[in-house]
C-alpha positions as CSV (number, residue, x, y, z in Angstrom):
1,X,-20.6,-3.4,0.7
2,X,-21.5,-7.0,-0.3
3,X,-18.8,-9.5,-1.3
4,X,-19.6,-9.3,-5.0
5,X,-19.3,-5.5,-5.0
6,X,-16.1,-5.7,-3.0
7,X,-14.6,-8.2,-5.4
8,X,-15.5,-5.8,-8.2
9,X,-13.8,-3.0,-6.3
10,X,-10.7,-5.0,-5.9
11,X,-10.5,-5.8,-9.6
12,X,-11.1,-2.2,-10.5
13,X,-8.2,-1.1,-8.3
14,X,-6.0,-3.8,-9.7
15,X,-6.7,-2.7,-13.3
16,X,-6.1,0.9,-12.3
17,X,-2.5,0.1,-11.3
18,X,-1.4,-0.1,-14.9
19,X,-3.7,2.7,-16.0
20,X,-2.2,5.1,-13.4
21,X,1.3,3.9,-14.0
22,X,1.6,2.4,-10.6
23,X,2.8,-0.9,-12.0
24,X,3.4,-2.9,-15.2
25,X,1.8,-6.2,-16.1
26,X,0.7,-8.3,-13.1
27,X,3.0,-6.5,-10.6
28,X,1.4,-5.5,-7.4
29,X,-1.8,-6.8,-5.6
30,X,-4.9,-5.6,-3.9
31,X,-6.9,-7.0,-1.0
32,X,-10.0,-6.1,1.1
33,X,-11.1,-7.3,4.5
34,X,-14.2,-9.4,4.9
35,X,-15.7,-11.3,7.9
36,X,-13.2,-13.9,9.1
37,X,-10.6,-13.1,6.4
38,X,-9.9,-11.1,3.3
39,X,-10.3,-11.1,-0.5
40,X,-7.1,-10.9,-2.5
41,X,-6.1,-10.9,-6.2
42,X,-4.7,-14.2,-7.5
43,X,-1.1,-14.6,-8.3
44,X,0.2,-13.9,-11.8
45,X,-3.1,-13.2,-13.5
46,X,-3.8,-10.5,-16.1
47,X,-5.9,-7.9,-14.3
48,X,-7.9,-7.2,-17.5
49,X,-9.0,-10.8,-17.7
50,X,-10.1,-11.1,-14.1
51,X,-13.7,-11.7,-13.1
52,X,-15.2,-11.6,-9.6
53,X,-14.9,-15.3,-9.1
54,X,-11.2,-15.2,-9.7
55,X,-10.7,-13.2,-6.5
56,X,-9.5,-15.5,-3.7
57,X,-11.0,-15.6,-0.3
58,X,-8.5,-16.3,2.5
59,X,-9.1,-17.0,6.2
60,X,-6.9,-15.5,8.9
61,X,-4.8,-18.7,9.1
62,X,-3.3,-18.6,5.6
63,X,-5.8,-21.0,4.1
64,X,-7.8,-20.5,0.9
65,X,-11.4,-20.4,2.0
66,X,-13.0,-19.8,-1.4
67,X,-11.8,-19.8,-5.0
68,X,-10.0,-22.1,-7.4
69,X,-6.9,-19.9,-8.0
70,X,-3.8,-19.4,-5.8
71,X,-3.7,-16.1,-3.9
72,X,-1.1,-13.4,-4.5
73,X,2.4,-14.5,-3.5
74,X,2.3,-11.6,-1.0
75,X,-0.8,-12.8,0.9
76,X,1.2,-13.1,4.1
77,X,1.8,-9.4,4.7
78,X,-1.8,-8.7,3.8
79,X,-2.9,-11.2,6.4
80,X,-0.5,-9.9,9.1
81,X,-1.5,-6.3,8.5
82,X,-5.2,-7.1,8.9
83,X,-4.4,-9.0,12.1
84,X,-2.4,-6.2,13.5
85,X,-4.4,-3.2,12.3
86,X,-8.1,-3.7,12.9
87,X,-8.9,-0.2,11.5
88,X,-7.5,-1.2,8.1
89,X,-10.0,-2.6,5.5
90,X,-8.0,-2.5,2.3
91,X,-4.4,-2.8,1.1
92,X,-2.8,-1.9,-2.2
93,X,0.7,-3.0,-3.0
94,X,2.5,-1.4,-6.0
95,X,5.8,-1.4,-7.9
96,X,5.2,2.2,-8.9
97,X,8.4,3.6,-10.6
98,X,9.5,6.6,-8.5
99,X,8.7,5.1,-5.1
100,X,10.3,1.8,-6.1
101,X,13.4,3.6,-7.3
102,X,13.7,5.4,-4.0
103,X,13.1,2.1,-2.2
104,X,16.2,0.7,-4.0
105,X,18.3,3.2,-2.1
106,X,16.8,1.9,1.1
107,X,16.0,5.4,2.3
108,X,12.9,6.7,4.1
109,X,10.9,9.3,2.3
110,X,11.6,12.3,4.6
111,X,9.6,15.4,5.6
112,X,10.5,17.4,2.4
113,X,6.8,18.3,1.9
114,X,4.0,18.7,4.4
115,X,1.9,16.1,2.4
116,X,4.2,13.4,3.8
117,X,2.0,13.8,6.9
118,X,-0.9,12.4,4.9
119,X,0.6,9.0,5.4
120,X,0.5,9.4,9.2
121,X,3.9,10.5,10.2
122,X,6.9,12.7,9.7
123,X,8.4,10.3,7.2
124,X,7.3,7.3,5.0
125,X,9.6,4.6,6.3
126,X,11.4,2.1,4.1
127,X,11.0,-1.5,5.4
128,X,14.2,-3.5,5.6
129,X,14.8,-5.9,2.7
130,X,13.6,-9.5,2.7
131,X,12.7,-11.9,-0.1
132,X,9.2,-11.4,-1.4
133,X,6.4,-13.6,0.0
134,X,8.3,-14.5,3.2
135,X,7.4,-14.1,6.8
136,X,10.5,-11.9,7.3
137,X,9.2,-9.4,4.7
138,X,5.9,-9.4,6.5
139,X,7.6,-8.7,9.9
140,X,9.7,-5.9,8.4
141,X,6.6,-4.4,6.8
142,X,4.7,-4.4,10.1
143,X,7.6,-2.6,11.8
144,X,7.8,0.0,9.1
145,X,4.1,0.7,9.0
146,X,3.5,0.7,12.8
147,X,1.5,4.0,13.1
148,X,1.6,4.8,9.4
149,X,-0.7,4.3,6.4
150,X,2.1,3.5,4.0
151,X,5.6,2.4,3.7
152,X,8.3,1.6,1.1
153,X,9.7,-1.9,0.7
154,X,13.4,-2.0,0.1
155,X,14.3,-3.0,-3.4
156,X,10.6,-3.8,-4.0
157,X,7.8,-1.2,-3.9
158,X,5.1,0.3,-1.8
159,X,2.4,-0.8,0.6
160,X,-0.6,1.5,1.1
161,X,-3.4,1.1,3.6
162,X,-6.9,2.4,3.8
163,X,-10.4,2.2,5.3
164,X,-11.6,1.0,1.9
165,X,-10.2,0.1,-1.5
166,X,-10.6,3.6,-2.8
167,X,-8.7,5.2,0.0
168,X,-5.9,2.6,-0.1
169,X,-5.5,3.3,-3.8
170,X,-5.3,7.0,-3.3
171,X,-2.7,6.5,-0.6
172,X,-0.6,4.5,-3.1
173,X,-1.0,7.4,-5.6
174,X,0.1,9.9,-2.9
175,X,3.3,7.9,-2.1
176,X,4.2,7.7,-5.8
177,X,3.7,11.4,-6.3
178,X,5.6,12.4,-3.2
179,X,8.5,10.1,-4.3
180,X,8.5,11.7,-7.7
181,X,8.6,15.2,-6.2
182,X,11.4,14.2,-3.8
183,X,13.6,12.7,-6.5
184,X,13.1,15.9,-8.6
185,X,14.0,18.0,-5.6
186,X,17.2,16.1,-5.1
187,X,18.1,16.7,-8.8
188,X,17.6,20.4,-8.2
189,X,19.6,20.6,-5.1
190,X,19.4,19.5,-1.4
191,X,15.8,19.4,-0.2
192,X,15.1,21.4,2.9
193,X,13.3,19.2,5.4
194,X,10.5,20.4,7.6
195,X,11.1,20.1,11.3
196,X,9.4,17.8,13.8
197,X,7.3,20.6,15.3
198,X,6.0,21.6,11.9
199,X,5.2,18.1,10.9
200,X,3.3,17.6,14.2
201,X,1.2,20.6,13.3
202,X,0.5,19.1,9.9
203,X,-0.3,15.7,11.4
204,X,-3.0,17.4,13.6
205,X,-4.4,19.3,10.7
206,X,-4.7,16.1,8.6
207,X,-7.0,14.6,11.2
208,X,-9.7,16.9,9.9
209,X,-8.5,17.2,6.3
210,X,-11.3,16.8,3.8
211,X,-14.0,16.5,6.4
212,X,-17.1,18.7,6.0
213,X,-18.9,20.0,9.0
């Protein structure tokens, strides 16, 4: 995908945060990997007013390589994730209501449903709290993600990863839906968690999920 199309994809995902109730106002941010760096939404800008030239190009040293606007205040964890995870090509960060509510309890999202395996493990971890935009938050995020495609951020929100912008956005939607179901299940009683062996079976099955022969 050329850079213009990628910028448009980033804007479309950012606008969809509010449409899909994954955020309010300018909360959250979206990025996509490019050669020598990444594209990222600017800080504090109305997504509906955004045009492709508003998307900021960052290099892998924390410098603005192209664009007149300041990058998202969370550029640091985007950069560190791209540096650590070469297979990741897009990141969506949300303040979606149910997942953020759960993050405020500083609990992992456990194996209450087999679809938790869709994020790459037997739980969706909650990263330890740190002030937004800091290196500490980025470090905590990398530890929580490790071998996963998503994590919660304590008292903050969600980070979802993907091989492209569309898949990262879908992962953010999955985390929010799972958090919603988990909170409902806790209201109904005590959720029965799936065991490690069963989750390992599901993790194997997800390797081929959605793939056609």
